[in-house]
Backbone bond lengths (Angstrom), bond angles and torsions (degrees), N, CA, C in turn:
res aa  C-N    CA-C-N  psi(-1)  N-CA   C-N-CA  omega(-1)  CA-C   N-CA-C  phi
1 M - - - 1.460 - - 1.530 108.85 -
2 P 1.336 119.58 124.60 1.460 121.75 179.43 1.524 111.36 -56.55
3 F 1.338 115.10 152.46 1.447 122.35 -172.09 1.530 113.21 -54.45
4 A 1.327 117.10 -50.60 1.461 119.83 -176.42 1.510 112.03 -67.88
5 V 1.321 117.45 -39.42 1.463 120.60 177.02 1.516 109.16 -62.64
6 Y 1.334 115.23 -38.46 1.459 120.18 178.04 1.518 110.41 -60.77
7 F 1.347 116.74 -44.30 1.460 119.21 -178.70 1.521 110.81 -67.47
8 L 1.309 116.75 -38.69 1.457 119.69 176.44 1.518 110.72 -65.58
9 Y 1.326 116.29 -30.13 1.461 120.39 175.96 1.526 110.06 -67.12
10 L 1.346 116.24 -40.27 1.454 119.57 178.60 1.523 111.56 -66.97
11 F 1.336 116.21 -37.23 1.454 121.37 -176.99 1.530 109.68 -124.58
12 P 1.337 117.25 70.01 1.467 120.56 -172.39 1.517 113.67 -64.21
13 N 1.324 118.16 -24.13 1.461 120.52 -178.64 1.521 113.07 -86.45
14 H 1.311 116.07 -5.76 1.454 120.10 -177.91 1.517 108.52 -100.65
15 Q 1.339 115.61 73.71 1.461 120.76 -169.32 1.519 113.51 -70.30
16 F 1.336 118.19 -24.13 1.454 119.60 -172.93 1.526 111.97 -121.17
17 I 1.317 115.13 37.76 1.460 118.62 -178.15 1.520 112.44 -68.09
18 F 1.333 118.18 -15.79 1.455 120.64 -178.02 1.534 111.71 -102.59
19 E 1.323 117.50 6.88 1.453 121.27 -176.34 1.525 110.55 -65.00
20 N 1.323 116.38 138.00 1.462 123.39 178.86 1.533 112.71 60.32
21 T 1.298 116.93 30.89 1.457 122.42 176.26 1.517 107.51 -133.78
22 P 1.331 117.75 171.34 1.473 119.11 175.68 1.518 113.24 -61.49
23 F 1.360 117.35 -8.68 1.449 120.83 -176.33 1.524 112.16 -101.77
24 S 1.337 117.68 13.82 1.456 120.84 -175.66 1.519 112.81 -54.57
25 D 1.335 116.74 -40.95 1.455 120.19 -176.75 1.520 112.96 -69.13
26 W 1.295 117.33 -11.41 1.451 119.80 -179.56 1.519 111.67 -65.52
27 V 1.346 116.19 -23.72 1.460 119.43 -179.91 1.514 110.19 -61.14
28 D 1.335 116.32 -32.98 1.453 121.24 174.36 1.523 107.39 -86.70
29 K 1.329 116.46 104.91 1.457 120.15 -172.77 1.522 112.73 -62.47
30 K 1.333 117.27 -23.75 1.454 119.68 179.81 1.526 111.14 -69.74
31 K 1.330 116.02 -22.98 1.456 120.05 -176.87 1.529 112.97 -99.59
32 I 1.314 116.03 -4.00 1.461 119.53 -171.20 1.517 112.47 -56.26
33 N 1.320 117.16 -57.24 1.455 119.92 -174.19 1.526 111.97 -63.45
34 T 1.325 117.02 -52.65 1.461 120.29 -174.28 1.519 111.70 -67.96
35 N 1.334 118.19 -47.74 1.460 119.90 -175.76 1.518 112.72 -69.25
36 Y 1.323 116.79 -44.62 1.462 117.58 -177.54 1.518 111.07 -68.63
37 M 1.336 116.91 -44.22 1.454 119.19 -179.52 1.523 110.85 -62.05
38 A 1.336 116.30 -41.12 1.458 119.77 179.02 1.525 110.49 -65.26
39 L 1.323 116.80 -43.65 1.458 121.37 179.07 1.521 110.69 -59.51
40 Y 1.326 114.90 -48.76 1.463 119.05 -176.11 1.527 111.47 -64.65
41 R 1.337 116.52 -42.36 1.463 119.67 179.25 1.523 111.10 -64.99
42 N 1.345 116.36 -43.05 1.454 120.37 -174.06 1.523 113.21 -73.60
43 T 1.333 116.83 -37.32 1.463 120.13 -173.60 1.520 113.60 -96.34
44 V 1.320 117.25 -22.04 1.459 118.96 -175.33 1.521 111.79 -123.74
45 M 1.328 116.52 -62.56 1.458 119.92 -172.22 1.521 112.14 -63.95
46 A 1.338 116.79 -37.18 1.458 120.23 -177.04 1.524 111.88 -65.59
47 K 1.338 116.49 -23.23 1.460 120.73 -177.16 1.521 112.49 -95.72
48 N 1.305 117.10 -1.77 1.456 120.33 -175.66 1.524 111.19 -133.88
49 G 1.320 115.98 134.42 1.453 120.11 174.79 1.513 109.65 -108.23
50 W 1.352 115.59 51.47 1.453 119.92 -170.75 1.505 114.02 -114.16
51 K 1.327 113.38 164.51 1.446 120.60 164.88 1.528 109.62 -128.64
52 Q 1.311 116.79 -19.06 1.451 120.64 174.49 1.520 109.02 -152.46
53 G 1.321 115.36 156.37 1.454 119.29 -178.24 1.514 111.38 162.09
54 K 1.332 115.74 -164.12 1.454 122.15 -179.04 1.521 110.04 -91.42
55 Y 1.336 116.28 128.85 1.461 120.38 177.58 1.524 109.28 -89.11
56 D 1.336 116.34 130.02 1.459 122.09 178.83 1.523 110.11 -89.88
57 L 1.318 116.20 112.21 1.466 121.68 -177.49 1.523 111.35 -70.75
58 K 1.334 115.33 133.60 1.460 121.00 173.93 1.531 110.58 -92.04
59 N 1.327 116.09 -27.92 1.467 121.80 179.02 1.527 108.85 -128.98
60 P 1.325 116.48 74.31 1.465 120.34 -172.46 1.518 114.70 -62.10
61 S 1.331 118.16 -23.77 1.470 119.63 -179.22 1.525 111.89 -67.36
62 K 1.328 117.39 -21.58 1.468 120.95 179.66 1.531 112.26 -81.73
63 Y 1.312 116.11 -19.96 1.463 119.20 -175.19 1.523 110.44 -86.24
64 K 1.338 117.02 125.42 1.465 121.99 -174.70 1.532 112.95 -114.38
65 G 1.311 116.86 11.33 1.461 119.66 -179.69 1.510 111.65 -96.97
66 T 1.325 115.14 -172.05 1.456 120.31 178.75 1.523 110.36 -79.07
67 L 1.306 115.96 154.82 1.467 122.77 179.65 1.530 109.52 -110.51
68 P 1.338 117.14 150.39 1.462 127.69 -2.20 1.525 111.50 -74.49
69 V 1.342 115.03 163.22 1.461 121.32 177.99 1.529 107.75 -86.64
70 I 1.318 116.47 117.64 1.462 121.05 -175.45 1.529 110.38 -109.07
71 Y 1.332 115.82 124.88 1.458 119.24 172.76 1.525 107.72 -99.04
72 R 1.333 116.42 141.02 1.458 121.55 -174.99 1.525 112.88 -109.29
73 S 1.327 115.64 5.40 1.463 121.07 176.20 1.516 108.05 -164.81
74 S 1.327 116.01 163.92 1.469 119.36 176.58 1.530 110.48 -65.93
75 W 1.335 116.60 -26.70 1.466 120.05 176.88 1.524 110.23 -66.89
76 E 1.324 116.56 -43.31 1.466 119.42 178.27 1.525 110.15 -63.18
77 H 1.329 116.38 -40.87 1.472 119.25 178.88 1.529 110.36 -59.95
78 R 1.305 115.82 -40.39 1.467 121.22 179.23 1.524 110.80 -61.51
79 V 1.333 117.14 -43.47 1.462 121.38 179.21 1.528 110.47 -68.38
80 F 1.330 117.34 -41.90 1.462 120.29 178.35 1.529 110.45 -59.58
81 Y 1.318 116.12 -44.01 1.464 121.63 179.64 1.523 110.67 -59.66
82 F 1.312 115.75 -42.17 1.457 121.78 179.34 1.523 110.93 -63.46
83 L 1.324 117.04 -50.57 1.459 121.29 -177.56 1.526 111.52 -66.03
84 D 1.305 116.65 -38.92 1.453 122.18 -177.91 1.522 111.93 -64.91
85 N 1.331 116.70 -37.81 1.463 120.96 -173.15 1.522 114.73 -99.42
86 N 1.302 117.97 -8.31 1.465 120.15 -175.54 1.522 110.59 -87.61
87 P 1.325 118.81 120.55 1.471 121.39 -178.08 1.516 113.91 -67.81
88 A 1.325 118.31 -14.33 1.461 120.35 177.22 1.522 111.77 -75.09
89 I 1.320 116.73 -17.40 1.454 121.27 -179.34 1.523 109.55 -85.88
90 I 1.333 115.95 121.22 1.459 121.01 179.87 1.522 110.25 -79.53
91 E 1.315 115.47 -48.67 1.456 120.30 177.80 1.523 109.19 -155.08
92 W 1.316 115.20 159.11 1.457 119.53 179.62 1.526 109.62 -155.92
93 A 1.317 115.12 164.54 1.455 120.43 178.75 1.517 109.23 -157.05
94 S 1.313 115.24 160.33 1.463 121.71 178.97 1.525 109.79 -119.47
95 E 1.328 115.26 128.64 1.460 122.59 177.59 1.522 112.48 52.59
96 S 1.323 117.16 37.15 1.464 121.04 179.79 1.525 112.21 -98.40
97 I 1.333 117.36 -15.29 1.461 121.73 177.85 1.522 108.50 -109.81
98 V 1.307 115.77 125.66 1.457 122.07 -178.39 1.526 108.78 -117.50
99 I 1.327 116.44 125.43 1.463 121.95 -176.33 1.528 109.64 -115.88
100 P 1.328 117.90 122.04 1.474 119.98 175.14 1.533 109.58 -69.84
101 Y 1.330 116.20 140.44 1.461 119.51 177.02 1.528 109.36 -145.34
102 K 1.308 115.42 153.11 1.456 120.89 178.86 1.520 109.42 -101.89
103 S 1.318 115.60 126.00 1.460 120.97 -178.93 1.523 110.47 -87.28
104 Q 1.324 116.06 133.47 1.455 120.62 174.70 1.527 111.56 -75.66
105 I 1.329 115.87 -13.39 1.461 119.78 -178.66 1.528 111.07 -73.66
106 D 1.337 116.83 -47.37 1.470 119.99 -178.56 1.528 112.89 -118.89
107 N 1.356 115.96 1.70 1.467 121.55 175.82 1.533 112.79 60.24
108 T 1.331 116.52 31.53 1.453 121.08 177.92 1.523 109.91 -126.89
109 M 1.327 116.09 165.42 1.459 121.93 -179.71 1.531 110.34 -84.31
110 H 1.329 114.95 142.60 1.461 122.32 177.57 1.528 108.48 -134.84
111 R 1.337 115.82 175.83 1.460 120.98 177.74 1.527 109.58 -115.31
112 Y 1.322 115.45 132.88 1.463 122.53 179.98 1.528 108.78 -110.48
113 F 1.327 116.29 112.79 1.462 121.93 177.78 1.528 108.25 -88.78
114 I 1.319 116.30 111.77 1.465 121.33 179.73 1.528 109.44 -65.05
115 D 1.323 117.19 133.03 1.464 120.69 -177.44 1.521 112.13 -58.00
116 V 1.334 116.09 -51.55 1.466 120.56 -175.94 1.521 109.79 -146.15
117 N 1.315 116.37 140.87 1.459 120.70 166.83 1.526 108.25 -129.33
118 F 1.317 116.00 143.98 1.463 118.94 179.74 1.522 111.19 -150.36
119 I 1.330 114.61 160.81 1.466 123.07 175.32 1.517 107.08 -121.80
120 A 1.329 116.79 132.23 1.470 121.66 179.44 1.515 109.92 -130.67
121 N 1.318 116.01 147.33 1.459 123.33 177.53 1.516 110.18 -101.92
122 D 1.343 117.44 137.48 1.458 118.55 168.48 1.532 107.66 -90.64
123 R 1.309 118.08 -179.35 1.465 121.09 -172.83 1.521 112.63 -70.27
124 Q 1.334 116.79 -17.21 1.454 120.74 176.85 1.532 111.33 -88.38
125 G 1.311 115.89 1.18 1.455 119.51 179.01 1.510 114.18 85.00
126 N 1.322 116.82 9.30 1.464 120.43 178.28 1.522 109.97 -81.98
127 Q 1.300 116.01 131.42 1.455 120.54 -179.46 1.521 111.37 -94.32
128 K 1.319 115.12 141.35 1.460 121.30 174.34 1.518 108.27 -126.46
129 R 1.316 115.11 136.65 1.456 121.45 -175.85 1.529 108.85 -112.52
130 Y 1.319 115.57 133.44 1.459 120.12 -176.27 1.525 111.88 -128.01
131 L 1.330 114.11 143.60 1.456 122.98 165.24 1.520 106.39 -110.16
132 I 1.318 116.60 127.81 1.463 120.08 -174.39 1.523 111.17 -124.01
133 E 1.318 114.72 128.69 1.467 121.93 170.76 1.526 107.59 -104.12
134 I 1.325 117.27 131.93 1.463 122.69 178.83 1.527 107.25 -105.64
135 K 1.322 115.52 116.43 1.464 118.74 -170.20 1.532 110.48 -151.88
136 P 1.335 118.65 143.13 1.464 120.19 173.71 1.528 111.12 -59.27
137 Y 1.309 116.14 141.80 1.465 120.46 -177.02 1.521 111.91 -56.97
138 E 1.323 117.05 -38.74 1.468 120.03 -176.50 1.528 112.06 -62.39
139 Q 1.325 116.97 -20.97 1.462 120.23 178.48 1.525 112.58 -87.48
140 T 1.332 116.89 -1.81 1.465 120.77 179.19 1.527 112.12 -99.70
141 I 1.327 116.78 -3.78 1.459 121.49 -179.32 1.526 109.20 -124.25
142 P 1.330 117.74 155.31 1.470 119.67 -179.82 1.527 111.20 -59.26
143 P 1.324 117.47 137.37 1.471 119.82 179.61 1.528 111.27 -67.06
144 K 1.316 114.71 148.18 1.463 120.05 179.66 1.533 109.99 -83.28
145 T 1.316 114.65 140.39 1.462 119.95 176.44 1.525 109.21 -65.86
146 P 1.334 118.45 131.07 1.474 119.80 -177.83 1.527 111.81 -65.29
147 T 1.320 115.93 140.40 1.465 120.27 178.90 1.523 110.74 -73.25
148 K 1.346 115.85 -34.29 1.460 120.76 176.62 1.523 108.62 -107.15
149 R 1.308 115.75 119.07 1.462 119.76 -175.57 1.538 111.83 -90.02
150 T 1.307 115.22 57.73 1.455 119.83 173.44 1.533 108.34 -76.61
151 P 1.324 118.04 158.75 1.473 119.59 179.98 1.528 113.06 -54.50
152 K 1.328 116.80 -42.59 1.462 119.65 -179.73 1.524 111.56 -66.90
153 A 1.332 116.36 -41.02 1.459 120.45 179.67 1.523 111.05 -64.21
154 V 1.312 116.34 -41.96 1.468 120.70 178.92 1.527 110.29 -65.92
155 Q 1.336 116.00 -40.35 1.459 119.97 178.76 1.525 111.19 -62.98
156 R 1.342 116.53 -44.96 1.468 120.31 178.13 1.519 110.86 -62.29
157 Y 1.328 116.38 -39.95 1.457 120.69 179.73 1.533 110.75 -64.39
158 N 1.311 116.88 -45.94 1.465 120.73 179.41 1.522 111.53 -61.35
159 Q 1.331 116.16 -39.84 1.466 119.95 177.69 1.525 110.91 -65.57
160 A 1.337 116.02 -39.38 1.461 120.45 179.14 1.530 111.34 -66.09
161 V 1.328 116.53 -37.96 1.467 120.76 178.32 1.523 110.39 -63.66
162 L 1.340 116.62 -44.22 1.462 120.51 178.95 1.525 111.45 -63.99
163 A 1.345 116.08 -42.04 1.462 120.19 178.63 1.525 111.11 -64.14
164 F 1.331 116.47 -41.06 1.467 120.54 179.39 1.527 110.40 -63.79
165 Q 1.335 117.08 -44.50 1.462 120.31 179.65 1.526 111.22 -64.20
166 K 1.331 115.95 -40.93 1.466 120.19 177.90 1.524 110.81 -59.66
167 N 1.340 116.16 -45.13 1.462 120.04 178.79 1.522 111.75 -63.52
168 Q 1.325 116.80 -42.21 1.462 119.97 179.45 1.518 111.12 -61.50
169 D 1.322 116.82 -40.33 1.467 120.46 177.76 1.526 110.56 -62.85
170 K 1.321 116.69 -46.44 1.468 121.03 -179.03 1.517 110.74 -61.91
171 W 1.334 115.69 -44.85 1.459 119.20 -174.68 1.526 112.59 -72.25
172 L 1.334 116.70 -28.71 1.461 120.33 175.41 1.521 110.24 -62.18
173 Y 1.313 116.40 -47.25 1.467 121.04 179.45 1.530 110.93 -70.12
174 A 1.328 117.14 -36.08 1.464 120.36 179.87 1.522 111.22 -64.91
175 R 1.321 117.44 -41.43 1.473 120.51 178.46 1.523 111.01 -63.76
176 A 1.333 116.31 -40.96 1.458 119.92 179.17 1.526 110.37 -66.06
177 W 1.340 116.68 -42.89 1.471 120.66 178.81 1.527 110.62 -62.99
178 A 1.325 115.43 -44.39 1.461 120.07 -179.76 1.535 110.91 -60.23
179 K 1.314 116.85 -45.26 1.464 121.03 -179.60 1.521 111.42 -61.85
180 N 1.317 116.55 -39.22 1.463 120.64 -178.00 1.520 113.43 -77.22
181 N 1.336 116.98 -15.64 1.466 120.48 -175.46 1.524 113.64 -119.49
182 G 1.321 117.10 13.65 1.457 120.31 174.71 1.510 115.60 77.52
183 Y 1.332 116.55 27.24 1.460 121.43 177.36 1.530 109.97 -114.24
184 I 1.322 114.47 166.95 1.458 122.14 171.03 1.517 106.79 -117.00
185 F 1.326 116.48 124.66 1.458 120.49 178.29 1.523 109.52 -92.81
186 D 1.321 116.26 133.57 1.459 119.82 179.48 1.525 109.54 -144.99
187 I 1.321 115.01 158.16 1.461 122.28 179.80 1.522 108.16 -116.02
188 W 1.321 116.83 122.80 1.457 122.13 177.53 1.523 108.34 -103.79
189 T 1.322 115.86 122.44 1.456 122.25 178.98 1.526 109.52 -109.05
190 E 1.329 115.73 -174.66 1.468 119.16 176.74 1.520 111.60 -61.47
191 K 1.327 117.18 -24.97 1.466 120.48 177.58 1.518 110.15 -70.04
192 T 1.330 116.83 -42.18 1.457 121.03 176.44 1.524 111.08 -61.71
193 L 1.320 115.90 -39.10 1.459 120.93 -175.27 1.519 113.43 -83.30
194 G 1.334 116.70 1.13 1.462 119.74 179.23 1.508 113.06 75.97
195 L 1.340 116.38 23.91 1.462 120.28 -178.01 1.521 112.95 -104.40
196 G 1.336 116.06 -3.43 1.456 119.41 -178.95 1.502 110.40 -140.65
197 R 1.306 114.92 -170.97 1.463 119.52 179.80 1.517 110.54 -74.88
198 D 1.328 115.79 147.46 1.460 120.45 178.81 1.520 109.82 -79.32
């Protein structure tokens, strides 16, 4: 599901959340993919040869996390840009919520830094709070057993299994924390961001 359609799905009553912003055309679902992708490439990506760095806030009063704001991938930058410029977002932060979790891999406690948390208002004034993990889709599903059991293939598979288990452990605790604290935990992949197939 494209990013803007996804957000409209989350807030169906907030029909004009992109009005008077760079996201105005998102209201027309036929223009979502082409207009937003073109806008983002032309105004942001074309001017930067980055994958990580410092994000420059356009609306600093909305940001409630620690400074500077660091993006660790172009996907995170894309989400930061969206949250920063979207008038439906009341406040947001990056890696400001830390959730303890127990790993089944080593049976010890670790800390999970949530990628993004934000609060948004719908048109009735109801607030919704979200915890968001930004992750490639392939890391959200069990890894496939390699057809060719070469040493490298087996090594990659074993690493993928460990990464998948680690993520499952983190997300189990994150969902429980979110439920107990009035948040909704969700995972945004390249499909959510309009970067892959729906």
